[in-house]
C-alpha positions in Angstrom: 11.4 31.6 -12.5 14.4 31.9 -14.8 16.4 28.9 -15.9 19.2 30.1 -13.6 16.9 30.3 -10.6 15.5 26.9 -11.5 18.9 25.2 -11.7 19.9 26.5 -8.3 16.5 25.5 -6.8 16.8 22.0 -8.3 20.3 21.7 -6.9 19.2 22.7 -3.5 16.3 20.2 -3.7 18.7 17.4 -4.3 21.2 18.1 -1.6 21.7 15.0 0.6 20.4 15.3 4.2 18.4 18.5 3.3 14.6 18.1 3.4 12.0 20.6 2.4 11.8 22.1 5.9 15.5 22.8 6.0 15.6 24.0 2.4 12.9 26.6 3.2 14.7 27.7 6.3 17.9 28.3 4.2 16.0 30.1 1.5 14.3 32.3 4.1 17.6 33.2 5.7 19.6 33.7 2.5 16.9 35.0 0.1 17.1 32.4 -2.7 18.4 29.0 -3.6 21.3 30.5 -5.4 22.2 32.6 -2.4 22.2 29.5 -0.2 24.6 27.6 -2.5 26.9 30.6 -2.9 26.9 31.7 0.7 30.0 31.4 2.8 29.8 28.1 4.8 30.8 29.8 8.0 27.7 32.1 7.7 25.4 29.1 7.1 26.8 27.4 10.2 25.4 30.3 12.3 21.8 29.2 11.3 20.1 27.1 13.9 20.0 23.4 12.9 22.7 23.7 10.2 25.7 21.6 10.9 28.7 20.1 9.1 26.7 17.3 7.5 24.5 19.8 5.6 27.5 22.0 4.8 29.2 19.0 3.2 26.1 18.2 1.1 25.9 21.8 -0.1 29.6 21.6 -1.2 29.2 18.7 -3.6 30.6 19.9 -7.0 28.1 17.7 -9.0 25.0 19.5 -7.7 24.7 22.1 -10.5 25.7 19.6 -13.2 23.0 17.2 -12.1 20.5 20.1 -11.9 21.3 21.2 -15.5 20.7 17.7 -16.7 17.3 17.6 -15.0 16.4 20.9 -16.4 17.0 19.5 -19.9 14.7 16.7 -19.1 12.1 19.1 -17.9 12.3 21.3 -21.0 12.3 18.3 -23.4 9.2 16.9 -21.9 7.3 20.2 -21.5 7.0 19.8 -17.7 5.8 22.7 -15.6 7.8 23.5 -12.5 5.9 25.0 -9.5 8.0 26.8 -6.9 6.5 26.8 -3.4 5.7 30.5 -3.4 4.2 30.5 -7.0 0.6 31.6 -7.5 -0.2 28.3 -9.3 1.4 26.1 -6.5 -1.4 24.3 -4.7 -2.7 26.8 -2.2 -3.4 24.5 0.7 -0.1 22.7 0.2 1.7 26.1 0.7 0.7 26.1 4.3 2.2 22.7 5.1 5.6 23.0 6.7 7.1 20.0 4.8 5.6 20.7 1.4 8.0 20.4 -1.6 10.0 23.5 -2.6 9.5 22.3 -6.2 6.6 20.4 -7.8 6.8 18.9 -11.3 3.5 19.0 -13.2 2.3 17.2 -16.4 -1.1 17.9 -17.8 -3.7 20.7 -17.5 -4.1 21.0 -13.8 -6.1 24.0 -12.6 -6.6 24.2 -8.8 -7.2 27.9 -8.1 -10.4 28.4 -6.1 -11.5 24.8 -6.4 -13.0 22.2 -4.1 -10.3 19.6 -3.7 -10.6 16.2 -2.0 -8.3 13.2 -1.8 -9.7 9.7 -2.1 -7.4 6.9 -0.9 -7.7 3.3 0.2 -6.5 -0.2 -0.2 -5.1 -1.6 -3.4 -7.2 -4.7 -2.8 -10.5 -2.9 -3.0 -13.7 -4.9 -2.8 -16.7 -4.7 -5.1 -18.6 -2.8 -2.4 -15.7 -0.4 -2.0 -15.7 0.2 -5.8 -19.4 0.8 -5.7 -19.2 3.3 -2.9 -16.3 5.2 -4.5 -18.2 5.5 -7.8 -21.4 6.6 -6.0 -19.4 9.1 -3.9 -18.0 10.8 -7.0 -21.2 10.6 -8.9 -23.2 12.4 -6.2 -20.4 15.0 -5.6 -20.1 15.7 -9.4 -22.6 18.7 -9.3 -20.2 20.4 -6.9 -17.4 20.0 -9.5 -14.6 18.9 -7.1 -11.0 18.0 -8.1 -10.3 14.4 -7.2 -6.8 13.6 -6.0 -5.3 10.2 -5.5 -2.1 8.2 -6.0 -2.7 6.5 -9.4 -2.1 3.1 -7.7 -4.1 -0.1 -8.0 -7.5 -0.5 -6.3 -9.1 2.6 -4.7 -6.8 5.1 -6.5 -7.5 4.1 -10.1 -11.2 3.7 -9.3 -11.3 7.3 -8.1 -9.4 8.6 -11.2 -11.6 6.7 -13.6 -14.8 7.7 -12.0 -13.7 11.4 -12.0 -13.0 11.2 -15.7 -16.4 9.5 -16.3 -18.1 12.5 -14.7 -15.9 15.0 -16.5 -14.2 16.1 -13.3 -10.6 17.2 -12.9 -8.4 14.6 -11.4 -4.8 14.7 -10.2 -2.5 11.7 -9.8 0.3 12.2 -7.2 3.2 10.0 -8.2 6.0 8.5 -6.1 8.5 8.7 -8.9 9.7 11.0 -11.7 7.6 11.9 -14.7 9.8 9.7 -16.9 8.0 6.6 -15.8 4.6 5.3 -14.6 3.8 2.8 -11.9 2.1 0.5 -12.2 2.9 0.0 -15.8 -0.6 -1.4 -16.5 -2.0 2.1 -15.8 -0.1 3.7 -18.7 -3.4 3.3 -20.7 -5.1 5.8 -18.4 -2.4 8.5 -18.6 -3.8 10.4 -21.6 -7.3 10.7 -20.1 -5.9 11.8 -16.8 -3.7 14.5 -18.4 -6.7 15.7 -20.5 -8.8 16.0 -17.3 -6.1 17.2 -14.9 -2.7 15.6 -14.8 0.1 14.4 -12.6 2.2 16.0 -9.8 5.4 14.8 -8.2 8.5 16.2 -6.4 10.7 13.3 -7.6 13.3 13.8 -10.3 13.6 11.6 -13.4 16.9 10.2 -12.0 15.5 9.3 -8.5 15.6 5.7 -7.6 12.3 4.0 -7.5 11.7 3.0 -3.8 8.7 1.9 -1.8 9.4 4.6 0.8 8.7 7.2 -1.9 5.0 6.3 -1.6 4.9 7.4 2.0 6.7 10.6 1.1 4.3 11.2 -1.7 1.3 10.9 0.6 2.0 14.3 2.2 1.2 15.9 -1.2 -2.1 14.0 -1.5 -3.1 15.0 2.1 -1.7 18.6 1.9 -3.3 19.8 -1.3 -6.8 18.7 -0.3 -9.3 20.1 2.1 -10.4 16.6 3.1 -9.1 13.1 2.8 -11.6 10.2 2.3 -10.5 6.6 3.1 -12.7 4.2 1.3 -11.3 0.9 2.6 -8.2 -0.1 4.4 -6.7 -3.1 6.2 -5.3 -2.7 9.7 -2.1 -1.2 8.2 -1.6 0.6 4.9 -0.5 3.7 3.1 -4.0 5.2 3.2 -3.8 5.3 7.0 -0.5 7.2 6.7 -2.2 9.7 4.4 -5.1 10.1 7.0 -2.6 10.6 9.8 -0.8 13.3 7.7 -4.1 15.0 6.9 -4.9 15.1 10.6 -1.5 16.6 11.3 -2.3 19.4 8.8 -5.7 19.9 10.6 -7.7 18.8 7.5 -10.9 16.9 7.6 -10.7 13.1 7.4 -13.6 10.8 6.5 -13.7 7.0 6.6 -16.3 4.6 5.2 -17.3 2.1 7.9 -17.6 -1.7 7.3 -18.4 -4.9 9.0 -16.0 -5.7 11.9 -15.3 -9.1 10.2 -14.1 -7.5 6.9 -10.3 -7.3 6.7 -10.5 -4.3 4.3 -12.6 -2.3 6.8 -10.4 -2.7 9.9 -8.4 0.4 9.2 -11.5 2.6 8.5 -13.3 1.3 11.6 -10.2 2.0 13.7 -10.0 5.6 12.4 -13.6 6.2 13.3 -13.3 4.4 16.7 -10.3 6.5 17.7 -11.9 9.7 16.4 -9.3 10.2 13.7 -11.9 10.3 11.0 -15.6 11.2 10.7 -17.9 8.4 9.7 -19.0 8.6 6.1 -22.1 6.7 5.1 -23.8 9.2 2.7 -21.6 10.8 -0.1 -23.5 14.1 0.3 -22.2 14.4 3.9 -18.9 15.6 2.3 -20.5 18.5 0.5 -22.4 19.5 3.6 -19.5 19.2 6.1 -17.2 21.1 3.8 -19.9 23.8 3.0 -19.6 23.4 -0.7 -21.8 25.4 -3.1 -23.0 24.1 -6.5 -20.8 25.1 -9.5 -22.0 26.1 -12.9 -22.1 22.7 -14.3 -25.4 21.0 -14.7 -26.9 22.1 -11.4 -29.7 20.0 -9.9 -32.9 21.9 -9.8 -33.3 23.3 -6.3 -36.8 24.8 -6.3 -39.8 24.2 -4.3 -42.2 21.6 -5.7 -45.9 21.4 -4.9 -45.7 17.7 -3.9 -42.3 16.5 -2.6 -42.0 12.9 -1.4 -40.3 12.8 2.0 -39.3 9.8 4.0 -40.3 9.4 7.7 -37.2 11.1 9.0 -37.4 14.0 6.6 -41.1 14.5 7.6 -40.0 14.8 11.3 -37.5 17.5 10.5 -40.0 19.2 8.1 -42.7 19.3 10.7 -40.3 20.7 13.3 -39.1 23.5 11.0 -42.7 24.2 10.0 -43.4 25.0 13.7 -40.1 26.7 14.5 -39.6 28.8 11.3 -35.8 28.5 11.4 -33.5 26.7 13.8 -29.9 25.7 14.6 -28.6 22.4 13.4 -27.8 21.3 17.0 -31.3 22.2 18.2 -32.9 20.3 15.3 -30.8 17.2 16.2 -31.8 17.4 19.8 -35.5 18.1 19.3 -35.8 15.5 16.6 -33.8 12.9 18.6 -31.3 12.2 15.8 -27.5 12.4 15.7 -26.1 15.6 14.2 -24.3 13.9 11.4 -27.6 12.2 10.3 -29.5 15.5 10.5 -26.9 17.2 8.4 -27.2 14.5 5.8 -31.0 14.7 5.8 -31.0 18.5 5.6 -28.7 18.4 2.5 -31.0 15.8 0.9 -34.0 18.1 1.6 -32.1 21.0 0.2 -31.6 19.1 -3.0 -35.3 18.4 -3.1 -36.0 22.1 -2.8 -37.5 21.8 0.7 -35.0 23.5 3.0 -32.1 26.0 2.7 -29.1 26.8 4.9 -28.7 30.2 6.5 -25.5 31.8 8.1 -24.7 30.5 11.5 -25.8 26.9 10.9 -29.4 27.9 10.7 -31.9 26.1 8.5 -35.4 27.0 7.3 -38.1 25.7 5.0 -38.3 27.2 1.5 
């Protein structure tokens, strides 16, 4: 994208009363952001949904001046701009109707052909929530996923720090421009995050810091990921908004259950109860449900051993498959009298032990 193209795209992005959905509609009709801003207003009025309020916004004389100033900030701070049709724009986010027409990136983010999950939850995370989050990322590390979160207190920063600990790429989605950081106490983590991924935002350096920005930011967290995981949440909270957005994008949502008396588990329990999220009790369920394959990092040895220790439930499935050669997941669950989600988790554990392997069509067999 040339500087001229970028200036006009920035200008369109900052027109009052024009969101990303309308901006894309205008670009599709006119061909480019520059064409939108130079088109005759009478022609724009013929577009469905475009009225005088939007026309007035497009006519503001300060749009290009403000865009030029933001471009100087972008260049001075070596920020990467991602247009919504660019190859490097997050692939899954492209398919979200309200995804930003422009994203601003700092760091070394590489998302192409990667497993990407979002981890969200309360800012008042409990010690058990921290332990589960760290265990989750530790056990998923062999699959080399990208960990996305919001760089906030509690669950977010726990996820980022754990990703860095396991040498995984992590992305912080910010609710403000790249000229600041919130909370300020997390400034000490910025260098490590940028070395292991980086930051994304669709806010300008001049945008007013507002709590509603966090809700808007959540669509990026949900949209760029194949699944959103809620670690802990009170009855209300931003992580529940993210889960709702992920569901609207037809993405997988997982929630960690907790005791009914725990305030920070009410939100997760409600998600599971209302079937808005799948119950997550074993971190490896994520890899199984998303059909991940091991990456070329330090892969666990998956080879048959002469003497493998199996627990009682694993032995039931082992003996069943020994008699049946290979069988469907649903049939294994029925015949072994276990819930499907539990059988799926056990089969993945047995695969890691070198005992079973998956086949096309949800079939499984012994190695």
